[in-house]
C-alpha positions in Angstrom: -7.8 9.4 13.1 -8.3 8.8 9.4 -5.4 7.6 7.1 -4.5 8.5 3.6 -2.7 6.0 1.2 0.1 7.5 -0.7 2.5 5.4 -2.9 6.2 5.3 -2.5 8.2 7.4 -3.5 5.7 10.2 -3.2 5.0 9.3 0.4 8.7 9.6 1.3 9.0 13.0 -0.5 6.0 14.3 1.4 7.1 13.1 4.8 10.6 14.4 4.3 9.3 17.9 3.3 10.7 17.8 -0.3 7.2 17.6 -1.9 4.6 20.1 -0.5 1.7 19.5 -2.9 0.0 16.1 -3.3 -1.7 15.9 -6.7 -5.0 14.0 -7.2 -7.7 13.7 -9.9 -10.3 14.8 -7.3 -10.6 17.6 -4.7 -9.8 16.9 -1.1 -13.0 16.2 0.9 -13.7 19.2 3.1 -13.8 17.2 6.3 -10.1 16.4 5.9 -8.9 20.0 5.4 -6.8 20.9 8.5 -7.2 17.4 10.0 -4.2 15.2 11.0 -4.2 12.1 8.7 -2.1 9.0 9.2 0.2 8.8 6.2 0.1 5.2 5.0 2.9 4.5 2.6 2.0 1.9 0.0 4.6 0.1 -2.2 3.1 0.9 -5.6 4.3 -1.2 -8.5 8.0 -1.1 -7.6 8.0 -1.5 -3.8 8.9 -4.7 -2.0 7.3 -3.9 1.4 3.8 -4.0 2.8 1.8 -0.9 3.6 3.0 0.9 6.7 2.2 4.1 8.6 5.2 6.4 8.4 3.9 9.6 10.0 1.1 12.1 10.2 0.3 14.7 7.5 -2.0 17.7 7.5 -3.3 19.5 4.4 -4.3 23.2 4.6 -6.3 23.5 1.5 -6.9 22.2 -2.0 -7.0 23.9 -5.4 -7.7 22.9 -9.0 -5.1 23.4 -11.6 -6.7 25.4 -14.4 -4.5 24.0 -17.1 -1.5 22.0 -18.0 0.9 25.0 -18.1 0.0 25.9 -14.5 0.5 22.3 -13.4 3.9 22.2 -15.2 5.0 25.5 -13.7 4.2 24.1 -10.2 6.6 21.2 -10.6 8.9 22.3 -7.7 6.0 21.8 -5.3 4.4 18.5 -6.6 7.6 16.9 -8.2 5.6 14.9 -10.7 7.5 14.7 -14.0 5.6 15.4 -17.2 6.7 12.0 -18.6 5.2 10.1 -15.7 2.5 8.1 -17.4 0.6 7.3 -14.2 0.6 10.6 -12.3 1.3 13.4 -14.8 -1.2 15.7 -16.4 -3.9 13.8 -18.4 -7.5 14.2 -19.6 -8.8 14.3 -16.0 -9.0 17.3 -13.7 -5.9 17.8 -11.5 -6.0 19.1 -7.9 -3.3 20.1 -5.6 -3.6 19.2 -1.9 -1.3 21.7 0.0 0.7 20.2 2.9 0.7 22.4 6.0 2.4 20.0 8.5 4.1 16.6 8.7 5.3 14.5 11.6 7.8 11.8 10.5 7.8 8.7 12.7 11.2 7.4 13.8 9.8 3.9 13.2 7.3 2.4 10.8 4.1 0.8 11.8 3.6 -2.2 9.5 -0.1 -2.8 9.0 -2.7 -5.3 8.1 -5.7 -3.5 6.7 -8.0 -5.4 9.0 -6.4 -3.7 12.0 -5.7 -0.3 10.4 -8.6 1.5 12.1 -7.5 0.3 15.5 -3.9 1.4 14.9 -5.0 4.9 13.8 -7.2 5.1 16.9 -4.2 4.3 19.1 -2.1 7.0 17.4 -4.9 9.5 17.9 -5.1 8.7 21.6 -1.3 9.2 22.2 
């Protein structure tokens, strides 16, 4: 199983079902559409924890936002505020990765990137 890094608080909003579109500046690689991915929560600039696996997420498809107004109108799905200097609309293309399923773990798997692959393989086997 492959993993996807998503910073807190976005990771939490996705795994709890509040956010249903992950936005990126690039399209989702086709090989990950419909695949279960380990959701690796990373602390971002404000977190005080190490990366951890908090669940499994699946994306059904990806689309490109044609313009800023369309992205702004989709706020209720992506939850990125226009004033967010890091993740809001900017000069780059913006894509929406649509969530189709999430599995929230009752526990977190704290990870060391050297053993990440092995942990995801264990989750895949179970």
